C-alpha positions as CSV (number, residue, x, y, z in Angstrom):
1,M,-0.1,-0.4,-0.6
2,T,1.3,3.2,-0.8
3,F,0.1,6.7,-0.9
4,A,-0.1,9.6,-3.6
5,W,-0.2,12.0,-0.9
6,P,1.7,10.9,1.8
7,W,2.5,13.9,3.6
8,M,-2.1,13.8,4.9
9,L,-0.7,10.9,6.9
10,V,0.3,12.7,10.0
11,P,-3.0,14.8,10.1
12,A,-4.9,11.5,9.2
13,L,-3.0,10.2,12.3
14,A,-3.7,12.9,14.6
15,G,-7.3,13.1,13.8
16,T,-8.3,9.4,14.5
17,V,-6.0,10.2,17.9
18,L,-8.2,13.0,19.0
19,L,-11.7,10.8,18.0
20,V,-10.0,8.2,20.2
21,L,-9.4,10.1,23.3
22,G,-12.5,12.4,22.1
23,Y,-14.1,9.5,22.4
24,R,-12.9,8.1,25.9
25,R,-13.5,11.4,27.4
26,L,-17.3,11.4,26.2
27,S,-18.1,8.0,27.6
28,A,-16.2,8.6,31.1
29,R,-18.1,12.1,31.7
30,Q,-21.6,10.6,30.6
31,E,-20.9,7.1,32.8
32,R,-20.3,10.0,35.9
33,R,-23.4,11.3,35.3
34,R,-25.4,8.6,35.0
35,Q,-23.7,7.4,38.5
36,E,-24.8,11.0,39.4
37,L,-27.9,10.9,38.4
38,A,-28.5,7.1,40.1
39,D,-26.7,8.8,43.4
40,L,-29.7,10.6,43.3
41,G,-32.5,8.1,42.8
42,L,-33.0,9.7,39.2
43,V,-32.6,6.5,37.2
44,G,-31.7,3.1,37.8
45,P,-28.6,1.9,39.3
46,A,-25.3,1.3,36.8
47,P,-24.9,-1.7,34.9
48,S,-21.5,-3.2,35.4
49,P,-18.9,-2.2,33.0
50,S,-19.0,-6.1,32.2
51,A,-22.2,-6.4,31.6
52,H,-23.0,-6.4,27.8
53,G,-20.0,-3.8,27.5
54,W,-19.0,-5.6,24.1
55,S,-22.8,-4.4,22.7
56,R,-22.6,-0.5,24.4
57,R,-19.2,-0.5,22.4
58,L,-19.7,-2.2,19.1
59,A,-21.4,0.9,17.6
60,P,-19.1,3.8,19.0
61,T,-16.1,1.5,17.9
62,I,-17.3,0.7,14.1
63,L,-18.1,4.7,14.0
64,L,-14.6,5.2,14.8
65,A,-12.8,3.5,12.5
66,A,-15.6,4.2,9.4
67,L,-14.2,8.1,10.4
68,A,-10.3,6.9,10.4
69,L,-10.9,5.5,6.9
70,L,-12.2,8.6,5.8
71,L,-9.4,10.4,7.2
72,F,-6.9,7.8,6.1
73,S,-8.5,8.1,2.4
74,L,-7.9,11.8,2.2
75,A,-3.8,10.7,1.8
76,R,-5.1,8.8,-1.1
77,P,-4.2,5.1,-0.9
78,Q,-3.0,3.5,-4.2
79,A,-2.7,-0.7,-4.1
80,T,-0.2,-2.8,-6.4
81,I,-2.0,-5.2,-8.3
82,A,-0.9,-7.4,-11.1
83,E,-3.1,-6.8,-14.2
84,P,-3.5,-9.6,-16.5
85,R,-3.2,-8.3,-20.0
86,R,-2.8,-9.7,-23.6
87,E,-0.6,-8.7,-26.1
88,G,1.3,-9.2,-29.1
89,T,4.0,-7.6,-31.4
90,V,3.4,-6.8,-35.4
91,V,6.3,-5.5,-37.7
92,L,5.3,-4.4,-40.5
93,A,8.2,-5.0,-43.3
94,I,7.8,-2.5,-46.0
95,D,9.6,-3.0,-49.4
96,V,11.4,0.5,-50.6
97,S,12.8,-0.6,-53.6
98,T,13.0,0.9,-56.7
99,S,10.8,-1.3,-58.3
100,M,8.0,0.5,-55.7
101,T,7.8,3.6,-57.7
102,A,6.0,1.3,-60.5
103,T,2.5,2.7,-60.8
104,D,0.5,-0.6,-61.9
105,L,-1.4,0.0,-58.6
106,R,-2.7,4.1,-58.1
107,P,-0.7,6.2,-57.3
108,S,2.3,3.8,-57.2
109,R,3.1,0.7,-55.3
110,I,4.9,2.4,-52.4
111,E,1.9,4.7,-52.2
112,A,-0.5,1.9,-51.6
113,A,1.9,0.0,-49.3
114,K,2.0,2.8,-47.4
115,A,-2.3,3.2,-47.5
116,A,-2.4,-0.3,-46.3
117,A,-0.2,-0.3,-43.6
118,R,-1.9,3.1,-42.2
119,R,-5.3,1.2,-42.4
120,F,-3.5,-1.3,-40.4
121,V,-2.6,0.3,-37.7
122,Q,-5.2,2.4,-37.3
123,Q,-7.1,-0.9,-37.3
124,Q,-5.3,-2.6,-34.4
125,P,-6.0,-2.5,-30.4
126,S,-4.1,-0.6,-28.8
127,T,-2.3,-3.8,-26.6
128,I,-0.8,-4.7,-29.5
129,R,2.7,-3.1,-30.4
130,I,3.7,-2.6,-34.0
131,G,7.1,-2.1,-35.1
132,V,8.0,-1.1,-39.2
133,V,11.3,-2.2,-40.8
134,A,12.5,-0.6,-44.1
135,F,14.2,-3.0,-46.7
136,G,15.6,-2.5,-49.9
137,D,19.1,-4.4,-50.9
138,S,19.4,-4.3,-46.6
139,A,17.2,-4.1,-43.7
140,V,16.6,-1.5,-41.0
141,V,14.4,-1.0,-38.2
142,T,13.1,2.3,-38.9
143,Q,10.2,2.0,-35.8
144,R,10.6,-0.6,-32.8
145,P,7.6,-2.1,-31.6
146,T,5.6,0.1,-29.4
147,T,1.8,1.3,-28.8
148,S,2.9,4.9,-29.7
149,R,0.2,4.6,-33.0
150,G,1.8,8.3,-33.8
151,L,5.3,7.4,-33.8
152,V,4.5,4.2,-36.3
153,L,2.8,6.0,-38.5
154,A,5.7,8.4,-38.7
155,A,7.6,6.2,-39.5
156,V,5.7,4.9,-41.9
157,D,5.0,8.3,-43.8
158,R,9.1,8.8,-43.9
159,L,9.0,5.6,-46.1
160,T,11.2,6.8,-49.8
161,P,11.9,4.1,-51.9
162,Q,15.8,3.0,-53.5
163,G,18.1,0.5,-54.2
164,G,17.2,-3.1,-54.5
165,T,14.5,-5.5,-52.5
166,A,15.8,-8.5,-50.2
167,V,13.4,-10.3,-48.5
168,G,15.7,-12.5,-46.7
169,R,17.0,-9.7,-45.2
170,A,13.6,-8.6,-44.2
171,I,12.7,-11.1,-42.4
172,L,15.4,-11.1,-40.3
173,T,15.5,-8.0,-39.4
174,S,12.1,-8.3,-38.6
175,L,13.2,-11.3,-36.2
176,S,15.4,-9.0,-34.5
177,A,12.6,-6.3,-34.0
178,I,10.4,-8.5,-32.2
179,T,13.2,-11.1,-30.0
180,G,15.2,-7.3,-29.5
181,R,18.3,-8.4,-30.7
182,P,20.6,-8.8,-33.7
183,V,18.9,-12.3,-35.6
184,L,22.5,-12.9,-38.3
185,A,22.7,-14.7,-41.3
186,S,26.6,-16.7,-40.4
187,Q,27.4,-16.9,-43.7
188,D,25.9,-16.2,-46.7
189,P,25.5,-11.7,-46.9
190,G,22.0,-12.3,-48.0
191,V,20.6,-14.9,-46.0
192,G,23.4,-17.2,-45.8
193,N,23.0,-20.3,-43.0
194,L,20.6,-20.1,-40.4
195,D,21.1,-23.9,-39.0
196,S,22.7,-22.7,-36.0
197,A,20.6,-19.4,-34.6
198,D,18.5,-19.4,-32.0
199,V,15.8,-17.0,-31.8
200,G,13.6,-18.6,-28.9
201,Y,9.8,-18.9,-29.5
202,H,7.4,-15.6,-29.9
203,G,4.3,-17.3,-30.7
204,S,2.4,-14.1,-29.9
205,A,4.1,-12.3,-33.1
206,A,3.6,-11.9,-36.4
207,V,5.6,-10.0,-39.6
208,V,3.6,-8.1,-42.4
209,L,5.9,-8.1,-45.2
210,L,4.3,-5.6,-47.8
211,T,6.3,-5.9,-51.0
212,D,5.8,-6.8,-54.8
213,G,8.1,-10.1,-54.3
214,E,11.0,-9.6,-56.7
215,D,14.0,-10.4,-55.0
216,T,17.0,-8.7,-56.7
217,S,19.7,-10.4,-53.7
218,G,20.2,-13.7,-55.2
219,S,19.4,-15.9,-51.8
220,D,17.2,-17.3,-51.2
221,P,14.6,-16.3,-48.6
222,L,12.9,-19.4,-47.6
223,P,15.5,-20.5,-44.7
224,A,14.8,-17.1,-43.1
225,A,11.1,-17.9,-43.5
226,E,11.5,-21.6,-42.0
227,L,13.4,-19.7,-39.0
228,A,10.5,-17.5,-38.6
229,S,8.4,-20.5,-38.5
230,V,10.4,-22.2,-35.8
231,A,10.4,-19.0,-33.7
232,G,6.4,-19.7,-34.1
233,V,6.1,-16.2,-36.1
234,R,3.8,-15.9,-39.1
235,V,5.1,-13.9,-42.0
236,H,1.9,-12.9,-43.8
237,T,2.8,-11.4,-47.3
238,V,0.7,-8.7,-49.2
239,G,1.7,-8.7,-52.8
240,I,2.1,-5.2,-54.0
241,G,1.4,-4.8,-57.6
242,S,-0.1,-6.4,-60.4
243,P,1.8,-10.0,-62.0
244,A,1.8,-8.3,-65.2
245,G,3.6,-5.4,-64.2
246,T,4.9,-2.7,-65.9
247,V,8.2,-1.0,-67.4
248,L,10.0,1.5,-65.1
249,Q,12.8,4.2,-66.1
250,V,15.7,4.4,-63.9
251,D,18.4,5.9,-65.0
252,G,17.7,6.1,-68.7
253,F,16.9,2.3,-69.0
254,Q,13.6,0.9,-69.0
255,V,13.5,-2.0,-66.4
256,A,10.6,-4.5,-66.4
257,T,9.1,-5.2,-62.9
258,S,6.0,-7.6,-61.9
259,L,4.5,-9.3,-58.7
260,D,6.3,-12.5,-57.7
261,E,3.2,-14.0,-56.4
262,S,4.6,-17.4,-56.5
263,L,7.5,-16.1,-53.6
264,L,5.3,-14.3,-51.3
265,K,2.6,-17.5,-51.1
266,A,6.1,-19.8,-50.7
267,V,6.8,-17.4,-47.8
268,A,4.1,-17.2,-46.4
269,A,2.8,-21.2,-46.5
270,T,6.2,-22.4,-44.7
271,T,5.1,-19.9,-41.8
272,D,1.7,-20.9,-41.7
273,G,0.7,-17.3,-42.9
274,T,-1.1,-16.1,-45.5
275,Y,-0.8,-14.1,-48.7
276,F,-2.9,-11.0,-49.4
277,P,-3.2,-9.6,-52.8
278,A,-3.1,-5.8,-52.4
279,R,-6.1,-5.0,-54.2
280,D,-8.2,-7.0,-51.9
281,E,-8.7,-4.0,-49.3
282,Q,-10.0,-6.3,-46.7
283,A,-6.8,-7.9,-46.4
284,L,-4.9,-6.6,-43.8
285,R,-8.5,-7.2,-41.8
286,R,-8.0,-10.8,-42.3
287,V,-4.2,-10.8,-41.1
288,Y,-5.0,-9.7,-37.5
289,S,-7.4,-12.6,-36.7
290,S,-4.4,-15.1,-37.3
291,I,-2.5,-13.2,-34.6
292,H,-2.6,-15.0,-31.7
293,P,-1.9,-12.3,-28.3
294,G,-0.6,-13.9,-25.6
295,W,-1.1,-13.6,-21.5
296,T,1.3,-11.0,-19.8
297,V,1.0,-9.7,-16.3
298,Q,1.7,-6.2,-15.5
299,R,2.0,-4.7,-12.2
300,A,0.0,-1.0,-11.9
301,H,-0.5,1.6,-9.0
302,V,-4.3,2.1,-9.0
303,E,-5.9,4.4,-6.8
304,V,-8.5,2.9,-3.8
305,T,-9.3,5.6,-2.7
306,A,-13.2,5.3,-3.0
307,A,-12.9,2.0,-2.2
308,F,-11.7,3.6,1.6
309,A,-14.8,5.8,1.4
310,A,-17.3,3.7,0.1
311,T,-15.8,0.8,3.3
312,A,-16.1,4.0,5.2
313,A,-20.1,4.7,4.3
314,V,-21.0,1.4,5.1
315,L,-19.5,1.5,8.2
316,L,-21.2,4.2,9.3
317,L,-24.5,2.8,8.3
318,V,-24.0,-0.1,10.2
319,A,-23.2,2.1,13.3
320,A,-26.0,4.1,12.9
321,L,-28.3,1.2,12.4
322,L,-26.4,-0.2,15.8
323,S,-27.2,2.7,17.4
324,V,-30.8,3.0,16.3
325,G,-31.6,-0.5,17.5
326,R,-30.0,-0.4,21.3
327,T,-30.6,3.8,22.0
328,G,-33.0,4.6,19.8
329,R,-31.3,7.0,18.4
330,V,-28.2,7.6,16.0
331,V,-25.5,8.6,18.4
């Protein structure tokens, strides 16, 4: 038990002591007065102190306890309680390669991906932590998982396209964001040998990979997907673009680019995730239904002033009823 205003404990304690002393003084005065009236023959003899002493003192004792609780509630007592809650982590891995400037999705692939990411962020409950990974030739965590939707949306808005596409690195960097420590390949700089990697188990986490799937790293991203599967992390892939593709002008050259759905479907299937085409407006909404938040326990300070006051009110009522039943009056 802690107190938001601990300095109020001094007057509360002083007030309680004064109440007790005042009650004892009043009781002694009433006993003397009754004895004087008994000596004059105006009332019957005073009962012995032991005769039903507990019943005579019960109502005043409850009244004093209620007043003491009211005084101590002025210090705003707080209790530390364990609050179970369901939490999960989602990493939005967004392709920022040059091919994402293609306009087979309007106004462009990158803007369509950012719009889809924004909608997804805005639909999530506050207990879900969201991180952002931007990937091109390499991948970087631009926003660590957080419950602040403003920070996540700002990270999405800052994304600009450049470079190639390394899907394997995107998955590994997303796992790094989830685990809170680097997840590195041991050989190949693209993906490499992941047999010895140990990332633990994170069944309440998922990756949403928004990309055209046109991997240019020269490395197979499926080993990274297999590592995510071992860690219990589902990778849901969202295809940005069209299978028919389009032609880009890059540094004076014409470059053909098209959506590689087969790769994205393979990555999703490896992790027990789902592939969604970006043209499906309900795609990202269905991603959340496959995320399985886990139970966590957080300790929180909760003010219990109202509980103290309510208890005091109940005790006051009980004291009043006992007093009326015994003496015919409240006090």
